[in-house]
C-alpha positions as CSV (number, residue, x, y, z in Angstrom):
1,M,105.8,3.7,32.2
2,G,102.8,3.3,34.2
3,I,100.8,0.4,35.9
4,L,99.1,-0.4,32.7
5,A,102.0,-0.9,30.5
6,K,103.7,-3.5,32.9
7,K,104.1,-7.2,32.0
8,W,104.4,-8.3,35.9
9,N,107.2,-11.0,35.3
10,E,110.5,-12.0,37.0
11,A,112.5,-10.6,34.0
12,E,110.9,-7.1,34.5
13,L,111.5,-7.5,38.1
14,L,115.0,-7.7,37.6
15,D,115.1,-4.8,34.6
16,D,113.4,-2.6,37.5
17,L,115.4,-3.4,40.4
18,N,118.9,-4.0,38.9
19,P,119.7,0.0,38.0
20,L,118.9,0.5,41.6
21,L,122.1,-1.4,42.8
22,A,125.2,0.2,44.0
23,P,128.2,-0.9,41.5
24,D,129.6,-3.4,44.1
25,E,126.1,-4.7,45.2
26,R,124.0,-7.7,44.4
27,L,120.4,-8.7,44.4
28,L,119.5,-11.3,46.6
29,A,115.9,-11.7,46.2
30,G,113.0,-10.2,44.3
31,V,109.2,-10.0,44.7
32,Y,106.1,-8.6,43.3
33,C,104.3,-6.5,46.1
34,T,101.9,-3.7,46.8
35,Y,102.4,-0.6,48.7
36,Q,100.4,1.4,51.1
37,D,101.5,4.8,52.4
38,Y,100.8,4.9,56.2
39,G,100.3,7.4,58.6
40,F,97.6,10.2,60.0
41,F,97.4,12.1,56.4
42,F,97.3,9.0,54.3
43,T,94.2,6.8,53.1
44,S,94.4,3.0,53.4
45,K,92.6,2.9,49.7
46,R,95.7,4.0,47.9
47,V,96.9,1.0,47.1
48,I,100.0,0.8,44.5
49,A,101.5,-2.2,42.7
50,G,105.6,-2.5,42.2
51,Y,108.5,-4.5,43.4
52,I,110.9,-4.9,46.1
53,G,114.2,-6.7,46.4
54,L,116.6,-7.4,49.2
55,T,120.7,-6.5,48.7
56,D,123.6,-7.9,50.0
57,H,124.3,-4.6,51.6
58,A,121.4,-5.0,53.8
59,R,119.2,-2.6,51.9
60,L,115.7,-2.7,50.7
61,I,115.2,-1.6,47.4
62,G,111.9,-1.1,45.1
63,T,109.9,0.6,42.5
64,R,106.4,1.6,42.6
65,Y,104.0,2.1,39.7
66,G,100.4,4.1,39.3
67,I,98.8,5.0,36.3
68,I,101.6,7.4,35.5
69,L,103.4,7.4,38.7
70,H,106.9,5.4,38.8
71,E,108.9,5.7,42.2
72,T,112.2,4.2,43.4
73,F,113.2,3.9,46.7
74,A,116.2,2.6,48.8
75,I,116.1,2.0,52.6
76,R,119.2,0.7,54.8
77,L,117.8,-1.7,57.0
78,D,120.6,-0.9,59.8
79,R,118.6,2.7,60.3
80,A,115.2,1.4,59.7
81,A,112.4,0.6,62.0
82,V,111.0,-2.6,60.7
83,S,107.9,-4.5,61.7
84,V,106.8,-8.2,60.1
85,T,103.5,-9.1,60.2
86,Q,102.6,-12.7,58.7
87,M,98.7,-13.2,58.2
88,P,97.1,-16.7,57.9
89,L,96.9,-17.3,54.7
90,G,100.3,-16.6,53.6
91,A,100.3,-12.8,53.2
92,V,103.6,-10.8,55.1
93,H,103.0,-7.1,55.8
94,L,106.2,-5.2,56.4
95,R,106.1,-1.5,57.8
96,V,109.7,-0.2,57.0
97,S,110.5,3.4,58.2
98,D,113.7,5.1,57.2
99,P,113.2,8.9,57.6
100,D,116.6,9.6,55.8
101,A,115.4,8.0,52.5
102,R,112.9,8.9,50.2
103,L,109.5,7.9,50.4
104,G,111.0,6.8,53.9
105,R,107.6,4.9,55.2
106,Q,106.3,2.1,53.3
107,R,103.8,-0.5,54.1
108,I,104.4,-3.5,51.7
109,T,102.3,-6.6,51.3
110,Y,103.3,-9.7,49.0
111,N,102.4,-13.5,49.5
112,L,104.5,-16.2,50.7
113,R,102.5,-18.5,48.6
114,A,101.9,-16.9,45.3
115,Q,104.3,-18.6,42.9
116,N,103.4,-19.1,39.1
117,D,105.1,-19.5,35.8
118,K,105.6,-15.6,35.7
119,F,107.8,-15.5,38.9
120,P,109.3,-18.7,39.3
121,S,111.7,-18.1,42.0
122,H,108.9,-16.2,44.1
123,F,108.7,-18.7,46.8
124,A,112.3,-18.8,47.9
125,S,112.7,-14.8,47.5
126,A,109.8,-14.4,49.7
127,A,111.0,-16.7,52.0
128,L,114.4,-14.9,52.2
129,I,112.9,-11.5,52.4
130,T,110.8,-12.4,55.3
131,Q,113.6,-13.8,57.4
132,T,115.7,-11.1,56.7
133,M,113.2,-8.6,57.4
134,Q,112.4,-10.6,61.0
135,E,116.0,-9.8,61.8
136,Y,116.0,-6.4,61.5
137,A,112.7,-6.3,63.2
138,T,112.1,-3.9,66.3
C-alpha cells in the first residue's frame, strides 16, 4: 500500500507498527513522522511519510511510505548513534544511525505539539520518544 491509500490516523499507526514487534515486546509510543535519507549521495528533497514507534526493548521501529514504496525498519538504540535537535516551533529532528539495521541511517522529523482528532495520544507519545531518544543521544 502506498502513501495515497493511507488514512493517517492512530488506528492505522498501531496496525502498521504492531507487526514489527517481537513476541514479548510492547509498543510504548508511536507518532506520525517524515523521513529523509541523509549522507553524501542523498538529496534533501526526498521526504517520505510514515510512523515511528518506541518499544519496551529499547528499539525504534518504523514504517516509510512512498507512492509505491513501503519499507520497515527496527533499530536497537543501545547500538545506535542518536542525535536529537529540538526546533523552536516544536519540531524534533532525530538522526539515528545503526549500521547493522536495514535502512540504518534515518533522519526523522515529528512535531511535539501536533495533536488532533486523528492522533489523540500524539502529544504524550512524542514527549516520551523525545525524552528516551535524548537519553541515548551521543
